[in-house]
All heavy atoms as an XYZ file, in Angstrom:
809
protein
N      76.442     79.824     96.601
C      76.558     81.265     96.758
C      77.060     81.598     98.164
O      77.867     82.496     98.316
C      75.218     81.963     96.455
C      74.872     81.766     94.988
C      75.295     83.430     96.794
C      73.517     82.277     94.597
N      76.614     80.885     99.193
C      77.052     81.166    100.557
C      78.543     80.910    100.722
O      79.240     81.658    101.382
C      76.261     80.324    101.544
C      74.810     80.720    101.634
C      74.033     79.802    102.539
O      74.661     79.012    103.275
O      72.804     79.873    102.519
N      79.042     79.849    100.097
C      80.462     79.539    100.190
C      81.281     80.635     99.521
O      82.312     81.061    100.036
C      80.765     78.164     99.550
C      82.249     77.909     99.500
C      80.036     77.070    100.298
N      80.825     81.133     98.411
C      81.530     82.193     97.698
C      81.604     83.460     98.556
O      82.635     84.114     98.604
C      80.796     82.490     96.385
C      81.469     83.484     95.542
S      82.452     82.582     94.387
C      82.917     83.871     93.302
N      80.545     83.802     99.255
C      80.542     84.987    100.100
C      81.497     84.841    101.278
O      82.067     85.819    101.744
C      79.131     85.287    100.590
C      78.140     85.748     99.520
C      76.752     85.903    100.122
C      78.591     87.039     98.898
N      81.677     83.630    101.778
C      82.601     83.422    102.884
C      84.054     83.519    102.441
O      84.918     83.901    103.216
C      82.350     82.056    103.532
C      81.048     81.916    104.313
C      80.885     80.477    104.793
C      81.018     82.862    105.487
N      84.351     83.173    101.210
C      85.724     83.190    100.737
C      86.183     84.551    100.245
O      87.370     84.805    100.178
C      85.898     82.163     99.609
C      85.785     80.700    100.021
C      85.914     79.810     98.801
C      86.817     80.339    101.049
N      85.281     85.428     99.921
C      85.660     86.723     99.365
C      86.486     87.559    100.344
O      87.532     88.072     99.969
C      84.422     87.486     98.854
C      84.762     88.921     98.533
C      83.856     86.786     97.633
N      86.114     87.719    101.616
C      86.959     88.517    102.503
C      88.363     87.934    102.667
O      89.338     88.675    102.701
C      86.211     88.507    103.830
C      84.803     88.270    103.458
C      84.866     87.371    102.262
N      88.489     86.616    102.734
C      89.801     86.000    102.852
C      90.627     86.269    101.603
O      91.825     86.548    101.692
C      89.661     84.495    103.077
C      90.986     83.815    103.115
C      91.813     83.722    104.185
C      91.656     83.188    102.025
N      92.958     83.062    103.832
C      92.891     82.720    102.511
C      91.338     82.979    100.691
C      93.798     82.059    101.703
C      92.251     82.317     99.899
C      93.459     81.862    100.403
N      89.997     86.202    100.449
C      90.697     86.440     99.199
C      91.163     87.883     99.104
O      92.263     88.155     98.633
C      89.785     86.080     98.020
C      90.463     86.121     96.697
C      91.435     85.195     96.383
C      90.154     87.098     95.766
C      92.075     85.226     95.165
C      90.786     87.140     94.548
C      91.753     86.194     94.253
N      90.346     88.815     99.564
C      90.726     90.234     99.545
C      91.926     90.459    100.463
O      92.871     91.157    100.108
C      89.539     91.132     99.939
C      89.973     92.566    100.183
C      88.471     91.085     98.869
N      91.915     89.834    101.647
C      93.045     89.965    102.567
C      94.295     89.358    101.953
O      95.391     89.919    102.052
C      92.711     89.313    103.929
C      93.945     89.203    104.800
C      91.627     90.097    104.632
N      94.154     88.241    101.285
C      95.288     87.601    100.626
C      95.877     88.495     99.542
O      97.102     88.605     99.411
C      94.849     86.265    100.020
O      95.876     85.701     99.269
N      95.042     89.164     98.775
C      95.525     90.072     97.742
C      96.207     91.284     98.354
O      97.193     91.788     97.822
C      94.372     90.514     96.835
C      93.812     89.397     95.987
S      95.038     88.647     94.913
C      95.383     89.983     93.811
N      95.712     91.768     99.494
C      96.345     92.899    100.165
C      97.726     92.524    100.689
O      98.661     93.314    100.608
C      95.465     93.402    101.306
C      94.254     94.155    100.832
S      94.628     95.467     99.670
C      95.824     96.392    100.566
N      97.869     91.313    101.208
C      99.173     90.855    101.684
C     100.144     90.748    100.517
O     101.294     91.185    100.611
C      99.025     89.518    102.432
C      98.287     89.747    103.746
C     100.378     88.878    102.684
C      97.904     88.473    104.456
N      99.686     90.220     99.410
C     100.524     90.117     98.208
C     100.930     91.506     97.716
O     102.089     91.732     97.355
C      99.768     89.349     97.135
S     100.672     89.160     95.610
N     100.009     92.432     97.727
C     100.297     93.804     97.311
C     101.312     94.453     98.250
O     102.234     95.140     97.802
C      99.003     94.613     97.293
O      99.258     95.970     97.140
N     101.165     94.221     99.547
C     102.093     94.788    100.525
C     103.505     94.239    100.317
O     104.481     94.993    100.331
C     101.614     94.485    101.943
C     102.560     94.927    103.005
C     102.677     96.270    103.323
C     103.347     94.012    103.675
C     103.563     96.693    104.296
C     104.227     94.417    104.655
C     104.337     95.758    104.966
N     103.631     92.940    100.107
C     104.950     92.352     99.897
C     105.595     92.847     98.607
O     106.792     93.103     98.568
C     104.879     90.828     99.894
C     104.679     90.227    101.254
C     103.932     89.072    101.414
C     105.234     90.799    102.393
C     103.751     88.517    102.663
C     105.051     90.252    103.638
C     104.317     89.107    103.770
O     104.139     88.547    104.999
N     104.819     92.994     97.560
C     105.400     93.476     96.306
C     105.834     94.939     96.429
O     106.882     95.327     95.912
C     104.421     93.299     95.148
O     103.291     94.120     95.312
N     105.066     95.761     97.138
C     105.461     97.155     97.339
C     106.695     97.252     98.241
O     107.552     98.100     98.015
C     104.320     97.960     97.936
C     103.235     98.265     96.941
C     102.262     99.249     97.521
N     101.094     99.370     96.697
C     101.004    100.178     95.652
N     102.012    100.904     95.305
N      99.894    100.221     94.947
N     106.788     96.385     99.245
C     107.973     96.388    100.101
C     109.209     96.017     99.297
O     110.259     96.655     99.416
C     107.785     95.407    101.269
O     106.620     95.774    102.008
C     108.981     95.420    102.195
N     109.090     95.002     98.465
C     110.206     94.584     97.622
C     110.605     95.709     96.663
O     111.788     96.009     96.499
C     109.833     93.324     96.843
C     110.892     92.868     95.898
C     112.053     92.278     96.367
C     110.736     93.039     94.536
C     113.043     91.863     95.494
C     111.716     92.628     93.653
C     112.872     92.036     94.138
N     109.632     96.357     96.052
C     109.932     97.465     95.141
C     110.534     98.659     95.868
O     111.370     99.379     95.306
C     108.680     97.893     94.385
C     108.289     96.981     93.233
C     106.953     97.405     92.650
C     109.350     96.993     92.166
N     110.134     98.883     97.122
C     110.740     99.966     97.902
C     112.211     99.689     98.152
O     113.049    100.596     98.060
C     110.022    100.118     99.248
O     108.713    100.529     99.071
N     112.551     98.454     98.465
C     113.944     98.089     98.686
C     114.745     98.272     97.403
O     115.810     98.899     97.396
C     114.046     96.641     99.206
C     113.456     96.547    100.609
C     115.486     96.155     99.203
C     113.264     95.138    101.100
N     114.240     97.734     96.319
C     114.960     97.817     95.042
C     115.091     99.271     94.587
O     116.170     99.707     94.171
C     114.251     96.971     93.965
C     114.258     95.502     94.359
C     114.877     97.164     92.603
C     115.639     94.906     94.526
N     114.014    100.047     94.676
C     114.087    101.431     94.213
C     115.004    102.264     95.097
O     115.696    103.162     94.604
C     112.700    102.059     94.140
O     112.145    102.214     95.427
N     115.052    101.988     96.398
C     115.963    102.713     97.279
C     117.413    102.435     96.961
O     118.246    103.349     96.914
N     117.738    101.180     96.710
C     119.114    100.821     96.369
C     119.511    101.414     95.019
O     120.595    101.990     94.864
C     119.287     99.291     96.393
C     120.618     98.882     95.803
C     119.160     98.768     97.814
N     118.626    101.291     94.041
C     118.926    101.810     92.707
C     119.065    103.336     92.743
O     119.978    103.898     92.130
C     117.846    101.372     91.690
C     117.971    102.120     90.380
C     117.930     99.879     91.455
N     118.183    104.014     93.466
C     118.269    105.474     93.563
C     119.569    105.894     94.237
O     120.186    106.888     93.838
C     117.072    106.023     94.327
N     119.999    105.150     95.242
C     121.253    105.483     95.902
C     122.459    105.258     95.014
O     123.390    106.063     94.981
N     122.448    104.168     94.263
C     123.566    103.885     93.360
C     123.631    104.918     92.246
O     124.709    105.379     91.871
C     123.450    102.458     92.805
C     123.719    101.451     93.922
C     124.408    102.233     91.647
C     123.445    100.016     93.545
N     122.477    105.288     91.707
C     122.454    106.276     90.631
C     122.630    107.700     91.136
O     122.732    108.634     90.341
C     121.169    106.165     89.839
C     121.121    104.965     88.937
C     122.129    104.132     88.625
C     119.977    104.502     88.230
N     121.694    103.158     87.768
C     120.371    103.358     87.507
C     118.659    104.903     88.141
C     119.510    102.635     86.707
C     117.793    104.190     87.347
C     118.226    103.072     86.637
N     122.619    107.896     92.450
C     122.840    109.217     93.014
C     121.599    110.091     93.098
O     121.715    111.310     93.213
N     120.423    109.500     93.061
C     119.188    110.273     93.190
C     118.938    110.557     94.666
O     118.598    109.665     95.431
C     117.987    109.524     92.614
C     118.051    109.281     91.140
C     117.365    108.220     90.587
C     118.771    110.100     90.300
C     117.406    107.987     89.220
C     118.818    109.876     88.941
C     118.129    108.812     88.409
N     119.124    111.784     95.074
C     118.849    112.173     96.449
C     117.914    113.373     96.436
O     117.715    114.013     95.401
C     120.147    112.557     97.182
O     120.797    113.602     96.458
C     121.081    111.372     97.307
N     117.347    113.656     97.572
C     116.458    114.805     97.689
C     115.196    114.642     96.867
O     114.559    113.590     96.867
N     114.839    115.692     96.155
C     113.598    115.705     95.385
C     113.609    114.675     94.252
O     112.592    114.024     94.000
C     113.346    117.106     94.819
C     112.030    117.301     94.080
C     110.859    117.031     95.005
C     111.948    118.691     93.503
N     114.748    114.501     93.599
C     114.797    113.506     92.507
C     114.607    112.094     93.044
O     114.006    111.261     92.377
C     116.118    113.597     91.727
O     117.209    113.450     92.630
C     116.233    114.896     90.982
N     115.094    111.823     94.255
C     114.870    110.516     94.876
C     113.405    110.275     95.176
O     112.887    109.175     94.969
N     112.704    111.307     95.679
C     111.266    111.189     95.940
C     110.497    110.967     94.645
O     109.594    110.126     94.587
C     110.735    112.434     96.648
C     111.066    112.480     98.104
C     111.813    113.524     98.609
C     110.633    111.492     98.965
C     112.124    113.585     99.942
C     110.941    111.537    100.307
C     111.690    112.583    100.803
N     110.832    111.727     93.625
C     110.141    111.582     92.335
C     110.380    110.185     91.770
O     109.447    109.533     91.274
C     110.592    112.676     91.344
C     110.082    112.405     89.944
C     110.135    114.045     91.827
N     111.612    109.701     91.856
C     111.935    108.352     91.378
C     111.116    107.305     92.137
O     110.549    106.396     91.526
C     113.431    108.083     91.552
C     113.866    106.730     91.085
C     113.955    106.441     89.733
C     114.195    105.742     91.997
C     114.356    105.194     89.299
C     114.597    104.486     91.572
C     114.681    104.214     90.224
N     111.030    107.441     93.454
C     110.259    106.489     94.262
C     108.783    106.509     93.871
O     108.168    105.456     93.699
C     110.416    106.808     95.747
C     109.530    105.962     96.613
C     109.847    104.633     96.868
C     108.355    106.473     97.159
C     109.028    103.849     97.647
C     107.532    105.692     97.936
C     107.877    104.385     98.181
O     107.056    103.599     98.940
N     108.208    107.692     93.740
C     106.795    107.770     93.400
C     106.518    107.277     91.977
O     105.445    106.719     91.717
C     106.249    109.181     93.612
C     106.007    109.484     95.063
C     106.733    110.470     95.706
C     105.076    108.773     95.792
C     106.527    110.743     97.037
C     104.856    109.035     97.126
C     105.584    110.027     97.755
N     107.456    107.440     91.066
C     107.287    106.869     89.727
C     107.292    105.340     89.783
O     106.491    104.686     89.106
C     108.382    107.362     88.790
C     108.242    108.796     88.292
C     109.464    109.185     87.467
C     106.980    108.946     87.464
N     108.170    104.775     90.596
C     108.199    103.317     90.750
C     106.884    102.822     91.359
O     106.327    101.819     90.922
C     109.403    102.888     91.619
C     110.714    103.211     90.911
C     109.328    101.419     91.981
C     110.948    102.439     89.642
N     106.365    103.533     92.353
C     105.104    103.123     92.970
C     103.923    103.309     92.010
O     102.966    102.537     92.043
C     104.856    103.910     94.265
C     105.770    103.483     95.387
S     105.547    101.756     95.849
C     107.157    101.107     95.524
N     103.999    104.306     91.133
C     102.960    104.482     90.117
C     102.973    103.311     89.142
O     101.910    102.772     88.799
C     103.170    105.800     89.375
C     102.189    106.096     88.240
C     100.801    106.346     88.802
C     102.660    107.282     87.442
N     104.164    102.898     88.740
C     104.276    101.742     87.851
C     103.769    100.482     88.554
O     103.087     99.648     87.943
C     105.737    101.571     87.370
C     105.940    100.242     86.675
C     106.128    102.719     86.466
N     104.043    100.358     89.848
C     103.545     99.209     90.615
C     102.021     99.209     90.681
O     101.381     98.155     90.544
C     104.134     99.206     92.016
N     101.428    100.379     90.880
C      99.965    100.469     90.924
C      99.348    100.114     89.580
O      98.342     99.396     89.514
C      99.534    101.876     91.331
O      99.960    102.171     92.627
N      99.959    100.587     88.512
C      99.460    100.254     87.174
C      99.629     98.761     86.913
O      98.753     98.124     86.320
C     100.166    101.105     86.107
C      99.742    102.564     86.248
C      99.861    100.604     84.704
C     100.542    103.533     85.415
N     100.730     98.199     87.384
C     100.933     96.756     87.235
C      99.896     95.942     87.994
O      99.400     94.932     87.492
N      99.537     96.377     89.209
C      98.492     95.684     89.959
C      97.143     95.805     89.273
O      96.357     94.849     89.244
C      98.399     96.237     91.376
C      99.466     95.782     92.348
C      99.378     96.572     93.643
C      99.328     94.304     92.622
N      96.867     96.981     88.719
C      95.613     97.157     87.979
C      95.568     96.260     86.746
O      94.547     95.639     86.453
C      95.445     98.623     87.558
C      94.995     99.588     88.624
C      95.098    101.018     88.120
C      93.590     99.274     89.047
N      96.680     96.182     86.036
C      96.719     95.335     84.839
C      96.607     93.867     85.216
O      95.947     93.088     84.521
C      98.010     95.586     84.065
N      97.259     93.480     86.316
C      97.195     92.077     86.755
C      95.770     91.692     87.150
O      95.348     90.561     86.927
C      98.147     91.873     87.929
C      98.257     90.464     88.398
C      98.995     89.629     87.400
C      99.177     88.234     87.949
N      99.709     87.330     86.971
N      95.029     92.640     87.722
C      93.646     92.362     88.095
C      92.680     92.614     86.941
O      91.464     92.585     87.143
C      93.235     93.201     89.300
O      93.210     94.559     88.977
N      93.223     92.871     85.746
C      92.438     93.119     84.531
C      91.467     94.278     84.716
O      90.365     94.282     84.194
C      91.713     91.857     84.091
C      92.649     90.739     83.741
C      91.921     89.487     83.377
C      92.944     88.391     83.135
N      92.361     87.085     83.065
N      91.880     95.264     85.499
C      91.141     96.492     85.758
C      89.759     96.253     86.371
O      88.916     97.129     86.338
C      91.042     97.348     84.495
C      92.394     97.779     83.991
C      93.038     97.075     82.986
C      93.025     98.865     84.548
C      94.293     97.457     82.531
C      94.276     99.263     84.106
C      94.911     98.558     83.095
N      89.524     95.071     86.934
C      88.297     94.819     87.696
C      88.672     94.838     89.173
O      88.878     93.805     89.799
C      87.648     93.503     87.296
O      88.533     92.438     87.542
N      88.781     96.028     89.718
C      89.321     96.235     91.054
C      88.463     95.574     92.118
O      88.976     94.933     93.030
C      89.460     97.747     91.330
C      89.888     98.000     92.750
C      90.421     98.355     90.356
N      87.159     95.699     92.024
C      86.288     95.208     93.085
C      86.190     93.690     93.118
O      85.661     93.143     94.077
C      84.911     95.853     92.970
C      84.969     97.330     93.180
N      85.249     97.902     94.411
C      84.838     98.370     92.327
C      85.265     99.212     94.303
N      85.015     99.529     93.041
N      86.723     93.023     92.132
C      86.777     91.565     92.183
C      87.893     91.107     93.109
O      87.737     90.117     93.829
C      87.015     90.989     90.772
O      85.992     91.476     89.914
C      87.005     89.480     90.789
N      88.996     91.819     93.130
C      90.162     91.403     93.886
C      90.454     92.269     95.108
O      91.111     91.820     96.039
C      91.399     91.410     92.978
C      91.268     90.456     91.830
C      90.919     90.914     90.566
C      91.462     89.100     92.013
C      90.794     90.040     89.503
C      91.338     88.218     90.966
C      90.997     88.691     89.713
O      90.869     87.820     88.677
N      90.022     93.517     95.113
C      90.269     94.437     96.220
C      88.952     95.065     96.632
O      87.990     95.057     95.873
C      91.256     95.531     95.805
C      92.605     95.004     95.423
C      92.913     94.754     94.088
C      93.563     94.761     96.377
C      94.150     94.257     93.727
C      94.808     94.267     96.025
C      95.100     94.017     94.698
N      88.924     95.652     97.827
C      87.666     96.237     98.279
C      87.483     97.690     97.849
O      86.380     98.204     97.881
C      87.510     96.104     99.789
C      88.639     96.740    100.566
O      89.660     97.071     99.957
O      88.485     96.902    101.788
N      88.563     98.375     97.427
C      88.418     99.748     96.934
C      89.621    100.120     96.074
O      90.653     99.448     96.092
C      88.287    100.731     98.097
O      89.508    100.807     98.797
N      89.480    101.218     95.344
C      90.569    101.704     94.495
C      91.754    102.178     95.323
O      92.895    102.071     94.901
C      90.071    102.861     93.632
C      89.294    102.423     92.451
C      87.950    102.228     92.382
C      89.809    102.105     91.162
N      87.589    101.818     91.137
C      88.727    101.735     90.360
C      91.075    102.095     90.615
C      88.876    101.359     89.041
C      91.229    101.726     89.293
C      90.139    101.364     88.521
N      91.477    102.718     96.495
C      92.568    103.247     97.315
C      93.512    102.141     97.780
O      94.677    102.411     98.065
C      92.012    104.004     98.512
O      91.354    103.123     99.394
N      93.045    100.917     97.863
C      93.914     99.803     98.250
C      95.020     99.591     97.220
O      96.124     99.216     97.569
C      93.125     98.516     98.399
C      92.123     98.547     99.483
C      92.770     98.360    100.803
N      91.746     98.252    101.819
C      92.001     98.210    103.085
N      93.240     98.261    103.499
N      91.037     98.140    103.948
N      94.731     99.844     95.974
C      95.739     99.661     94.932
C      96.592    100.911     94.774
O      97.814    100.834     94.680
C      95.064     99.319     93.585
C      94.424     97.953     93.676
C      96.070     99.345     92.459
C      93.718     97.542     92.431
N      95.967    102.064     94.761
C      96.684    103.286     94.420
C      97.481    103.885     95.568
O      98.558    104.437     95.350
C      95.700    104.322     93.879
C      94.940    103.900     92.622
C      93.932    104.955     92.240
C      95.895    103.624     91.490
N      96.992    103.767     96.808
C      97.591    104.487     97.918
C      98.198    103.576     98.979
O      99.228    103.906     99.568
C      96.537    105.418     98.571
C      97.133    106.192     99.714
C      95.951    106.355     97.547
N      97.591    102.442     99.208
C      97.971    101.570    100.324
C      99.441    101.156    100.255
O      99.898    100.575     99.293
C      97.097    100.313    100.310
C      97.234     99.449    101.513
C      96.379     99.913    102.667
O      95.386    100.603    102.440
O      96.727     99.568    103.790
N     100.185    101.468    101.281
C     101.570    101.043    101.388
C     102.597    101.932    100.718
O     103.789    101.693    100.852
N     102.164    102.954    100.013
C     103.120    103.826     99.312
C     103.944    104.629    100.311
O     105.169    104.681    100.226
C     102.389    104.762     98.322
C     103.339    105.797     97.756
C     101.766    103.938     97.210
N     103.306    105.220    101.295
C     104.040    106.033    102.268
C     104.811    105.176    103.263
O     105.822    105.611    103.802
C     103.080    106.978    102.989
C     102.429    108.026    102.095
C     101.468    108.880    102.906
C     103.469    108.895    101.433
N     104.366    103.961    103.509
C     105.098    103.071    104.415
C     106.439    102.682    103.812
O     107.444    102.594    104.518
C     104.267    101.829    104.709
N     106.486    102.453    102.529
C     107.729    102.091    101.872
C     108.650    103.259    101.643
O     109.840    103.075    101.381
N     108.142    104.475    101.777
C     108.957    105.665    101.544
C     110.081    105.777    102.564
O     111.215    106.102    102.217
C     108.082    106.909    101.573
C     108.769    108.228    101.257
C     109.342    108.196     99.846
C     107.777    109.361    101.392
N     109.800    105.457    103.824
C     110.832    105.530    104.844
C     111.934    104.504    104.563
O     113.115    104.803    104.678
C     110.248    105.303    106.229
C     111.277    105.449    107.335
S     110.602    105.175    108.961
C     109.437    106.494    109.074
N     111.534    103.308    104.182
C     112.512    102.268    103.872
C     113.342    102.664    102.656
O     114.558    102.485    102.635
C     111.813    100.937    103.603
C     112.768     99.814    103.314
S     111.950     98.288    102.839
C     110.739     98.102    104.100
N     112.707    103.221    101.668
C     113.410    103.616    100.458
C     114.411    104.729    100.732
O     115.545    104.684    100.251
C     112.407    104.065     99.396
O     113.058    104.467     98.231
N     114.025    105.722    101.533
C     114.950    106.820    101.821
C     116.132    106.344    102.646
O     117.261    106.807    102.464
C     114.222    107.965    102.522
O     113.725    107.545    103.772
N     115.916    105.399    103.542
C     117.024    104.832    104.316
C     117.983    104.075    103.404
O     119.195    104.201    103.514
C     116.490    103.904    105.409
C     117.571    103.137    106.110
C     118.411    103.763    107.023
C     117.780    101.794    105.850
C     119.421    103.077    107.658
C     118.777    101.084    106.480
C     119.594    101.732    107.392
O     120.589    101.044    108.011
N     117.441    103.308    102.480
C     118.292    102.526    101.579
C     119.043    103.410    100.587
O     120.141    103.054    100.154
C     117.461    101.479    100.847
C     116.981    100.339    101.739
C     115.965     99.484    101.017
C     118.143     99.507    102.217
N     118.484    104.560    100.230
C     119.207    105.507     99.373
C     120.464    105.974    100.085
O     121.557    105.964     99.523
C     118.306    106.701     98.988
C     119.131    107.841     98.431
C     117.256    106.276     97.993
N     120.311    106.376    101.347
C     121.480    106.838    102.108
C     122.487    105.714    102.310
O     123.688    105.912    102.186
C     121.049    107.392    103.459
C     120.426    108.764    103.351
C     120.058    109.253    104.693
N     119.012    108.319    105.160
C     118.426    108.385    106.321
N     118.750    109.297    107.164
N     117.485    107.529    106.651
N     122.007    104.509    102.626
C     122.898    103.383    102.873
C     123.678    103.006    101.616
O     124.893    102.848    101.659
C     122.100    102.181    103.374
C     122.908    100.915    103.658
C     123.822    101.163    104.845
C     121.980     99.768    103.935
N     122.993    102.900    100.482
C     123.679    102.515     99.251
C     124.605    103.620     98.762
O     125.668    103.344     98.179
C     122.680    102.117     98.170
O     121.842    103.201     97.847
N     124.245    104.876     99.003
C     125.125    105.979     98.628
C     126.407    105.928     99.458
O     127.517    106.119     98.944
C     124.428    107.314     98.806
C     125.251    108.488     98.334
C     124.486    109.776     98.491
C     125.353    110.919     98.056
N     124.723    112.202     98.321
N     126.287    105.654    100.760
C     127.466    105.543    101.623
C     128.319    104.336    101.243
O     129.548    104.412    101.278
C     127.045    105.435    103.093
C     126.505    106.743    103.621
O     126.746    107.793    103.047
N     125.755    106.671    104.685
N     127.691    103.242    100.862
C     128.458    102.062    100.426
C     129.173    102.329     99.117
O     130.289    101.859     98.905
C     127.534    100.850    100.308
C     126.992    100.282    101.618
C     126.010     99.173    101.331
C     128.131     99.785    102.503
N     128.544    103.088     98.243
C     129.173    103.424     96.957
C     130.386    104.312     97.156
O     131.406    104.161     96.477
C     128.137    104.124     96.070
C     128.649    104.514     94.709
C     127.582    105.233     93.931
C     128.133    105.806     92.640
N     127.140    106.622     91.972
N     130.287    105.212     98.126
C     131.398    106.118     98.391
C     132.487    105.473     99.260
O     133.549    106.038     99.434
C     130.888    107.383     99.092
C     129.970    108.269     98.286
C     129.438    109.410     99.137
C     130.680    108.797     97.053
N     132.192    104.281     99.801
C     133.169    103.579    100.613
C     133.259    104.090    102.043
O     134.285    103.973    102.683
N     132.166    104.665    102.549
C     132.155    105.179    103.924
C     131.803    104.102    104.908
O     131.099    103.230    104.705
C     131.172    106.353    104.047
C     131.489    107.558    103.160
C     130.394    108.578    103.309
C     132.826    108.168    103.525
């Protein structure tokens, strides 16, 4: 039991790092796709938040909806990293839109 208690914080940190990397990757992909499809402004924000909602549901499904086994709180899955990837996504929308237009 003592060994299990020592490994739990490390495992939670490992899951948070995995979650952060997957959200960063999805932010890059969603920014490029939104720029290519021409989603700018409010539609770009809505598209990004829909992608992050799908990512959160995917993390919940991957953890078999037992959040406290793999994460320390619900907010780690639902909120953590969503706003950090928003800046990257909005930059990539502009970049891919400019590349599409040949600027």
